[in-house]
All heavy atoms as a GROMACS GRO file, in nm:
protein
  363
    1MET      N    1   1.298  -1.211   0.312
    1MET     CA    2   1.214  -1.141   0.408
    1MET      C    3   1.092  -1.229   0.439
    1MET      O    4   1.022  -1.272   0.349
    1MET     CB    5   1.168  -1.007   0.348
    1MET     CG    6   1.067  -0.936   0.434
    1MET     SD    7   0.986  -0.787   0.369
    1MET     CE    8   1.087  -0.726   0.241
    2GLU      N    9   1.072  -1.253   0.567
    2GLU     CA   10   0.954  -1.329   0.609
    2GLU      C   11   0.832  -1.239   0.602
    2GLU      O   12   0.838  -1.121   0.636
    2GLU     CB   13   0.974  -1.379   0.752
    2GLU     CG   14   0.867  -1.474   0.796
    2GLU     CD   15   0.895  -1.534   0.932
    2GLU    OE1   16   1.013  -1.547   0.969
    2GLU    OE2   17   0.797  -1.566   1.000
    3ARG      N   18   0.722  -1.293   0.557
    3ARG     CA   19   0.599  -1.214   0.543
    3ARG      C   20   0.483  -1.282   0.614
    3ARG      O   21   0.479  -1.404   0.626
    3ARG     CB   22   0.562  -1.197   0.395
    3ARG     CG   23   0.664  -1.117   0.320
    3ARG     CD   24   0.618  -1.094   0.180
    3ARG     NE   25   0.716  -1.012   0.111
    3ARG     CZ   26   0.688  -0.938   0.007
    3ARG    NH1   27   0.568  -0.938  -0.043
    3ARG    NH2   28   0.781  -0.865  -0.050
    4GLU      N   29   0.391  -1.200   0.659
    4GLU     CA   30   0.265  -1.248   0.717
    4GLU      C   31   0.151  -1.188   0.638
    4GLU      O   32   0.160  -1.074   0.593
    4GLU     CB   33   0.252  -1.202   0.862
    4GLU     CG   34   0.327  -1.286   0.960
    4GLU     CD   35   0.290  -1.254   1.104
    4GLU    OE1   36   0.170  -1.231   1.131
    4GLU    OE2   37   0.381  -1.252   1.186
    5GLN      N   38   0.046  -1.262   0.624
    5GLN     CA   39  -0.072  -1.212   0.557
    5GLN      C   40  -0.157  -1.136   0.657
    5GLN      O   41  -0.181  -1.184   0.769
    5GLN     CB   42  -0.153  -1.326   0.495
    5GLN     CG   43  -0.271  -1.276   0.415
    5GLN     CD   44  -0.335  -1.387   0.335
    5GLN    OE1   45  -0.275  -1.492   0.311
    5GLN    NE2   46  -0.457  -1.366   0.293
    6THR      N   47  -0.202  -1.017   0.618
    6THR     CA   48  -0.284  -0.932   0.702
    6THR      C   49  -0.401  -0.880   0.621
    6THR      O   50  -0.384  -0.840   0.506
    6THR     CB   51  -0.202  -0.813   0.756
    6THR    OG1   52  -0.088  -0.863   0.824
    6THR    CG2   53  -0.282  -0.726   0.848
    7THR      N   54  -0.516  -0.878   0.682
    7THR     CA   55  -0.635  -0.822   0.616
    7THR      C   56  -0.662  -0.684   0.672
    7THR      O   57  -0.661  -0.666   0.794
    7THR     CB   58  -0.758  -0.913   0.641
    7THR    OG1   59  -0.729  -1.043   0.591
    7THR    CG2   60  -0.882  -0.857   0.573
    8ILE      N   61  -0.683  -0.588   0.583
    8ILE     CA   62  -0.721  -0.454   0.627
    8ILE      C   63  -0.848  -0.412   0.553
    8ILE      O   64  -0.875  -0.458   0.443
    8ILE     CB   65  -0.609  -0.348   0.604
    8ILE    CG1   66  -0.576  -0.335   0.456
    8ILE    CG2   67  -0.487  -0.382   0.686
    8ILE    CD1   68  -0.485  -0.218   0.426
    9ARG      N   69  -0.924  -0.325   0.617
    9ARG     CA   70  -1.044  -0.272   0.554
    9ARG      C   71  -1.016  -0.127   0.516
    9ARG      O   72  -0.968  -0.050   0.598
    9ARG     CB   73  -1.162  -0.278   0.650
    9ARG     CG   74  -1.214  -0.418   0.672
    9ARG     CD   75  -1.326  -0.419   0.775
    9ARG     NE   76  -1.392  -0.545   0.788
    9ARG     CZ   77  -1.340  -0.657   0.838
    9ARG    NH1   78  -1.215  -0.658   0.878
    9ARG    NH2   79  -1.410  -0.768   0.848
   10LEU      N   80  -1.044  -0.095   0.390
   10LEU     CA   81  -1.024   0.040   0.340
   10LEU      C   82  -1.154   0.093   0.282
   10LEU      O   83  -1.232   0.016   0.225
   10LEU     CB   84  -0.920   0.039   0.226
   10LEU     CG   85  -0.781  -0.011   0.257
   10LEU    CD1   86  -0.700  -0.019   0.128
   10LEU    CD2   87  -0.713   0.080   0.355
   11PRO      N   88  -1.176   0.223   0.293
   11PRO     CA   89  -1.289   0.280   0.221
   11PRO      C   90  -1.271   0.253   0.071
   11PRO      O   91  -1.157   0.252   0.021
   11PRO     CB   92  -1.280   0.430   0.250
   11PRO     CG   93  -1.197   0.440   0.375
   11PRO     CD   94  -1.102   0.324   0.370
   12ALA      N   95  -1.380   0.229   0.002
   12ALA     CA   96  -1.374   0.193  -0.140
   12ALA      C   97  -1.299   0.296  -0.222
   12ALA      O   98  -1.220   0.260  -0.311
   12ALA     CB   99  -1.514   0.172  -0.195
   13ASP      N  100  -1.319   0.424  -0.194
   13ASP     CA  101  -1.252   0.528  -0.272
   13ASP      C  102  -1.101   0.527  -0.249
   13ASP      O  103  -1.022   0.548  -0.342
   13ASP     CB  104  -1.312   0.666  -0.248
   13ASP     CG  105  -1.304   0.710  -0.102
   13ASP    OD1  106  -1.300   0.626  -0.012
   13ASP    OD2  107  -1.304   0.834  -0.080
   14LEU      N  108  -1.057   0.500  -0.127
   14LEU     CA  109  -0.914   0.493  -0.098
   14LEU      C  110  -0.852   0.372  -0.167
   14LEU      O  111  -0.744   0.380  -0.226
   14LEU     CB  112  -0.889   0.487   0.053
   14LEU     CG  113  -0.743   0.474   0.096
   14LEU    CD1  114  -0.658   0.589   0.042
   14LEU    CD2  115  -0.734   0.467   0.247
   15LYS      N  116  -0.922   0.259  -0.163
   15LYS     CA  117  -0.873   0.139  -0.231
   15LYS      C  118  -0.856   0.166  -0.380
   15LYS      O  119  -0.755   0.126  -0.440
   15LYS     CB  120  -0.968   0.022  -0.210
   15LYS     CG  121  -0.920  -0.107  -0.276
   15LYS     CD  122  -1.018  -0.220  -0.256
   15LYS     CE  123  -0.970  -0.348  -0.319
   15LYS     NZ  124  -0.970  -0.344  -0.465
   16GLU      N  125  -0.950   0.235  -0.439
   16GLU     CA  126  -0.943   0.267  -0.582
   16GLU      C  127  -0.824   0.359  -0.611
   16GLU      O  128  -0.753   0.341  -0.709
   16GLU     CB  129  -1.073   0.331  -0.630
   16GLU     CG  130  -1.074   0.366  -0.777
   16GLU     CD  131  -1.054   0.247  -0.869
   16GLU    OE1  132  -1.099   0.135  -0.835
   16GLU    OE2  133  -0.992   0.264  -0.976
   17GLN      N  134  -0.799   0.456  -0.523
   17GLN     CA  135  -0.686   0.546  -0.542
   17GLN      C  136  -0.554   0.470  -0.534
   17GLN      O  137  -0.462   0.495  -0.612
   17GLN     CB  138  -0.687   0.658  -0.437
   17GLN     CG  139  -0.798   0.758  -0.457
   17GLN     CD  140  -0.803   0.860  -0.344
   17GLN    OE1  141  -0.715   0.867  -0.260
   17GLN    NE2  142  -0.908   0.940  -0.342
   18VAL      N  143  -0.544   0.379  -0.438
   18VAL     CA  144  -0.422   0.298  -0.424
   18VAL      C  145  -0.404   0.211  -0.548
   18VAL      O  146  -0.294   0.201  -0.602
   18VAL     CB  147  -0.426   0.212  -0.296
   18VAL    CG1  148  -0.307   0.116  -0.291
   18VAL    CG2  149  -0.430   0.299  -0.171
   19GLN      N  150  -0.511   0.151  -0.596
   19GLN     CA  151  -0.501   0.066  -0.715
   19GLN      C  152  -0.459   0.148  -0.837
   19GLN      O  153  -0.377   0.103  -0.917
   19GLN     CB  154  -0.634  -0.005  -0.742
   19GLN     CG  155  -0.626  -0.105  -0.857
   19GLN     CD  156  -0.530  -0.217  -0.829
   19GLN    OE1  157  -0.550  -0.294  -0.738
   19GLN    NE2  158  -0.422  -0.227  -0.907
   20GLN      N  159  -0.514   0.268  -0.851
   20GLN     CA  160  -0.476   0.354  -0.963
   20GLN      C  161  -0.328   0.389  -0.957
   20GLN      O  162  -0.258   0.387  -1.059
   20GLN     CB  163  -0.561   0.481  -0.965
   20GLN     CG  164  -0.703   0.458  -1.010
   20GLN     CD  165  -0.787   0.584  -1.003
   20GLN    OE1  166  -0.743   0.690  -0.959
   20GLN    NE2  167  -0.911   0.574  -1.047
   21LYS      N  168  -0.278   0.422  -0.838
   21LYS     CA  169  -0.136   0.454  -0.822
   21LYS      C  170  -0.051   0.333  -0.854
   21LYS      O  171   0.052   0.345  -0.922
   21LYS     CB  172  -0.109   0.504  -0.680
   21LYS     CG  173   0.034   0.543  -0.654
   21LYS     CD  174   0.085   0.650  -0.748
   21LYS     CE  175   0.039   0.788  -0.708
   21LYS     NZ  176   0.102   0.893  -0.791
   22ALA      N  177  -0.092   0.215  -0.808
   22ALA     CA  178  -0.019   0.092  -0.837
   22ALA      C  179  -0.012   0.070  -0.988
   22ALA      O  180   0.095   0.038  -1.043
   22ALA     CB  181  -0.086  -0.027  -0.768
   23ASP      N  182  -0.124   0.088  -1.056
   23ASP     CA  183  -0.128   0.071  -1.201
   23ASP      C  184  -0.034   0.170  -1.270
   23ASP      O  185   0.039   0.133  -1.363
   23ASP     CB  186  -0.270   0.088  -1.253
   23ASP     CG  187  -0.364  -0.023  -1.208
   23ASP    OD1  188  -0.315  -0.128  -1.160
   23ASP    OD2  189  -0.487  -0.003  -1.218
   24GLU      N  190  -0.035   0.296  -1.226
   24GLU     CA  191   0.052   0.399  -1.284
   24GLU      C  192   0.199   0.362  -1.266
   24GLU      O  193   0.281   0.387  -1.355
   24GLU     CB  194   0.028   0.534  -1.216
   24GLU     CG  195  -0.103   0.600  -1.249
   24GLU     CD  196  -0.129   0.722  -1.163
   24GLU    OE1  197  -0.036   0.774  -1.096
   24GLU    OE2  198  -0.246   0.769  -1.162
   25MET      N  199   0.233   0.305  -1.150
   25MET     CA  200   0.371   0.272  -1.119
   25MET      C  201   0.412   0.135  -1.173
   25MET      O  202   0.530   0.100  -1.171
   25MET     CB  203   0.392   0.275  -0.966
   25MET     CG  204   0.372   0.412  -0.906
   25MET     SD  205   0.378   0.411  -0.725
   25MET     CE  206   0.551   0.373  -0.698
   26GLY      N  207   0.316   0.058  -1.220
   26GLY     CA  208   0.345  -0.074  -1.275
   26GLY      C  209   0.384  -0.175  -1.168
   26GLY      O  210   0.463  -0.267  -1.194
   27ILE      N  211   0.327  -0.158  -1.048
   27ILE     CA  212   0.354  -0.251  -0.939
   27ILE      C  213   0.221  -0.298  -0.881
   27ILE      O  214   0.115  -0.247  -0.914
   27ILE     CB  215   0.443  -0.186  -0.830
   27ILE    CG1  216   0.376  -0.062  -0.768
   27ILE    CG2  217   0.580  -0.153  -0.885
   27ILE    CD1  218   0.455   0.003  -0.656
   28SER      N  219   0.230  -0.395  -0.791
   28SER     CA  220   0.108  -0.452  -0.734
   28SER      C  221   0.046  -0.360  -0.630
   28SER      O  222   0.112  -0.271  -0.574
   28SER     CB  223   0.139  -0.588  -0.667
   28SER     OG  224   0.216  -0.568  -0.550
   29PHE      N  225  -0.081  -0.385  -0.603
   29PHE     CA  226  -0.152  -0.314  -0.497
   29PHE      C  227  -0.079  -0.333  -0.365
   29PHE      O  228  -0.054  -0.238  -0.291
   29PHE     CB  229  -0.296  -0.369  -0.487
   29PHE     CG  230  -0.379  -0.304  -0.380
   29PHE    CD1  231  -0.457  -0.194  -0.409
   29PHE    CD2  232  -0.381  -0.356  -0.251
   29PHE    CE1  233  -0.535  -0.135  -0.311
   29PHE    CE2  234  -0.458  -0.297  -0.152
   29PHE     CZ  235  -0.535  -0.186  -0.183
   30ASN      N  236  -0.040  -0.457  -0.336
   30ASN     CA  237   0.028  -0.490  -0.212
   30ASN      C  238   0.159  -0.412  -0.198
   30ASN      O  239   0.189  -0.358  -0.092
   30ASN     CB  240   0.054  -0.641  -0.206
   30ASN     CG  241   0.105  -0.685  -0.072
   30ASN    OD1  242   0.035  -0.677   0.027
   30ASN    ND2  243   0.229  -0.731  -0.069
   31GLU      N  244   0.237  -0.410  -0.305
   31GLU     CA  245   0.365  -0.339  -0.300
   31GLU      C  246   0.344  -0.189  -0.277
   31GLU      O  247   0.418  -0.125  -0.204
   31GLU     CB  248   0.444  -0.363  -0.428
   31GLU     CG  249   0.587  -0.315  -0.419
   31GLU     CD  250   0.674  -0.361  -0.534
   31GLU    OE1  251   0.625  -0.436  -0.621
   31GLU    OE2  252   0.791  -0.322  -0.537
   32THR      N  253   0.240  -0.134  -0.337
   32THR     CA  254   0.208   0.008  -0.319
   32THR      C  255   0.175   0.037  -0.174
   32THR      O  256   0.221   0.136  -0.116
   32THR     CB  257   0.090   0.048  -0.410
   32THR    OG1  258   0.123   0.015  -0.545
   32THR    CG2  259   0.062   0.196  -0.401
   33VAL      N  260   0.096  -0.049  -0.112
   33VAL     CA  261   0.061  -0.032   0.030
   33VAL      C  262   0.186  -0.043   0.117
   33VAL      O  263   0.206   0.037   0.208
   33VAL     CB  264  -0.047  -0.134   0.072
   33VAL    CG1  265  -0.068  -0.132   0.223
   33VAL    CG2  266  -0.178  -0.106   0.000
   34MET      N  267   0.273  -0.140   0.088
   34MET     CA  268   0.395  -0.155   0.167
   34MET      C  269   0.484  -0.032   0.156
   34MET      O  270   0.539   0.015   0.255
   34MET     CB  271   0.472  -0.280   0.124
   34MET     CG  272   0.403  -0.407   0.164
   34MET     SD  273   0.498  -0.561   0.144
   34MET     CE  274   0.587  -0.539  -0.006
   35ILE      N  275   0.497   0.025   0.036
   35ILE     CA  276   0.577   0.146   0.017
   35ILE      C  277   0.518   0.261   0.098
   35ILE      O  278   0.591   0.334   0.166
   35ILE     CB  279   0.585   0.184  -0.133
   35ILE    CG1  280   0.671   0.082  -0.208
   35ILE    CG2  281   0.638   0.326  -0.152
   35ILE    CD1  282   0.662   0.092  -0.359
   36ALA      N  283   0.386   0.277   0.092
   36ALA     CA  284   0.320   0.385   0.166
   36ALA      C  285   0.342   0.371   0.316
   36ALA      O  286   0.371   0.470   0.385
   36ALA     CB  287   0.171   0.387   0.133
   37ILE      N  288   0.330   0.250   0.368
   37ILE     CA  289   0.349   0.228   0.512
   37ILE      C  290   0.494   0.254   0.550
   37ILE      O  291   0.521   0.320   0.651
   37ILE     CB  292   0.306   0.085   0.550
   37ILE    CG1  293   0.155   0.070   0.536
   37ILE    CG2  294   0.351   0.052   0.692
   37ILE    CD1  295   0.104  -0.073   0.548
   38GLU      N  296   0.589   0.205   0.469
   38GLU     CA  297   0.731   0.228   0.499
   38GLU      C  298   0.763   0.378   0.500
   38GLU      O  299   0.836   0.425   0.587
   38GLU     CB  300   0.818   0.154   0.398
   38GLU     CG  301   0.817   0.004   0.418
   38GLU     CD  302   0.884  -0.073   0.305
   38GLU    OE1  303   0.916  -0.013   0.199
   38GLU    OE2  304   0.902  -0.194   0.321
   39LYS      N  305   0.710   0.453   0.404
   39LYS     CA  306   0.733   0.597   0.399
   39LYS      C  307   0.672   0.665   0.522
   39LYS      O  308   0.733   0.754   0.580
   39LYS     CB  309   0.677   0.658   0.271
   39LYS     CG  310   0.760   0.628   0.150
   39LYS     CD  311   0.706   0.697   0.027
   39LYS     CE  312   0.795   0.672  -0.092
   39LYS     NZ  313   0.750   0.743  -0.212
   40PHE      N  314   0.552   0.624   0.559
   40PHE     CA  315   0.487   0.682   0.676
   40PHE      C  316   0.570   0.658   0.801
   40PHE      O  317   0.595   0.750   0.880
   40PHE     CB  318   0.347   0.623   0.694
   40PHE     CG  319   0.276   0.671   0.816
   40PHE    CD1  320   0.214   0.795   0.818
   40PHE    CD2  321   0.273   0.594   0.932
   40PHE    CE1  322   0.150   0.840   0.932
   40PHE    CE2  323   0.210   0.639   1.047
   40PHE     CZ  324   0.148   0.763   1.046
   41ILE      N  325   0.616   0.536   0.819
   41ILE     CA  326   0.694   0.501   0.938
   41ILE      C  327   0.827   0.577   0.940
   41ILE      O  328   0.868   0.628   1.044
   41ILE     CB  329   0.715   0.348   0.945
   41ILE    CG1  330   0.584   0.280   0.979
   41ILE    CG2  331   0.822   0.313   1.048
   41ILE    CD1  332   0.588   0.130   0.969
   42SER      N  333   0.893   0.586   0.826
   42SER     CA  334   1.023   0.653   0.823
   42SER      C  335   1.011   0.803   0.850
   42SER      O  336   1.103   0.864   0.903
   42SER     CB  337   1.094   0.629   0.689
   42SER     OG  338   1.029   0.696   0.584
   43HIS      N  339   0.897   0.863   0.817
   43HIS     CA  340   0.876   1.006   0.842
   43HIS      C  341   0.832   1.033   0.987
   43HIS      O  342   0.832   1.146   1.032
   43HIS     CB  343   0.774   1.063   0.745
   43HIS     CG  344   0.832   1.086   0.610
   43HIS    ND1  345   0.832   0.988   0.514
   43HIS    CD2  346   0.893   1.194   0.556
   43HIS    CE1  347   0.890   1.035   0.404
   43HIS    NE2  348   0.929   1.159   0.427
   44GLN      N  349   0.792   0.929   1.059
   44GLN     CA  350   0.747   0.945   1.197
   44GLN      C  351   0.861   0.934   1.296
   44GLN      O  352   0.848   0.971   1.411
   44GLN     CB  353   0.640   0.839   1.230
   44GLN     CG  354   0.515   0.849   1.146
   44GLN     CD  355   0.447   0.984   1.156
   44GLN    OE1  356   0.422   1.032   1.265
   44GLN    NE2  357   0.420   1.046   1.042
   45SER      N  358   0.975   0.883   1.253
   45SER     CA  359   1.088   0.861   1.345
   45SER      C  360   1.166   0.988   1.369
   45SER      O  361   1.184   1.071   1.291
   45SER     CB  362   1.183   0.755   1.288
   45SER     OG  363   1.112   0.638   1.260
   0.00000   0.00000   0.00000
């Protein structure tokens, strides 16, 4: 899979929540964000 680097700005509290979820799941912050975006997109179709 080809990837591009993207910078996003998040409120500090949201970033902390994402990091906590990533830690709970034993995956990276980046992977957690990708899962969330994929789920959001799949529910919008």
